[in-house]
C-alpha positions as CSV (number, residue, x, y, z in Angstrom):
1,M,49.9,28.5,-39.0
2,R,48.6,25.0,-39.0
3,E,45.3,23.2,-38.6
4,V,44.6,21.8,-35.2
5,S,42.3,19.0,-34.2
6,W,39.4,19.4,-31.7
7,E,41.4,17.3,-29.3
8,E,44.4,19.6,-29.5
9,Y,42.2,22.7,-29.2
10,W,40.4,21.4,-26.1
11,D,43.6,20.3,-24.5
12,F,45.0,23.8,-25.0
13,V,41.9,25.5,-23.6
14,K,42.0,23.3,-20.5
15,Q,45.6,24.2,-19.8
16,H,45.4,27.9,-20.6
17,K,43.0,30.5,-19.2
18,S,43.9,33.2,-21.8
19,V,46.1,34.1,-24.8
20,V,47.8,37.3,-25.7
21,I,47.2,38.8,-29.2
22,E,49.0,42.0,-30.0
23,D,49.5,42.9,-26.3
24,V,45.8,42.3,-25.5
25,E,44.9,39.4,-23.2
26,V,41.9,37.4,-24.4
27,E,40.2,35.1,-22.0
28,L,39.5,31.6,-23.2
29,K,36.3,29.8,-22.1
30,A,36.1,26.1,-22.0
31,G,32.8,24.4,-22.5
32,K,29.5,25.6,-23.9
33,W,29.1,29.3,-24.7
34,E,25.8,30.9,-23.8
35,I,24.5,33.8,-25.9
36,T,22.8,36.2,-23.6
37,S,22.2,39.1,-26.1
38,Y,22.3,39.7,-29.8
39,A,22.6,43.5,-29.3
40,P,25.9,45.3,-28.8
41,P,27.0,46.1,-25.2
42,K,25.5,49.3,-23.7
43,D,28.9,50.9,-23.5
44,Y,29.6,50.2,-27.3
45,K,30.7,53.3,-29.2
46,P,30.9,53.1,-33.0
47,N,34.0,54.4,-34.8
48,A,34.0,58.1,-35.2
49,T,35.4,57.8,-38.7
50,P,33.7,55.4,-41.2
51,F,35.9,52.9,-43.0
52,R,37.1,53.8,-46.4
53,A,39.1,51.9,-49.0
54,S,42.6,53.2,-49.7
55,P,43.0,55.9,-52.4
56,I,44.8,53.5,-54.6
57,R,41.9,51.1,-54.7
58,E,39.4,53.9,-55.3
59,A,41.5,55.1,-58.3
60,E,41.3,51.5,-59.7
61,Q,37.5,51.5,-59.8
62,P,35.8,52.4,-63.1
């Protein structure tokens, strides 16, 4: 991994419409982003299981 300049970033975004991260295609948007809502999407479903630390970490706590 390396740091990229804004120029490199914008050149990349202009030349690529999306990137693939762990078999998931993520669309890239060039230009200004517009925030239309601060709420989660209507189809959002929270995880059924809450996040927990690993048993090893829990055992380390006093």
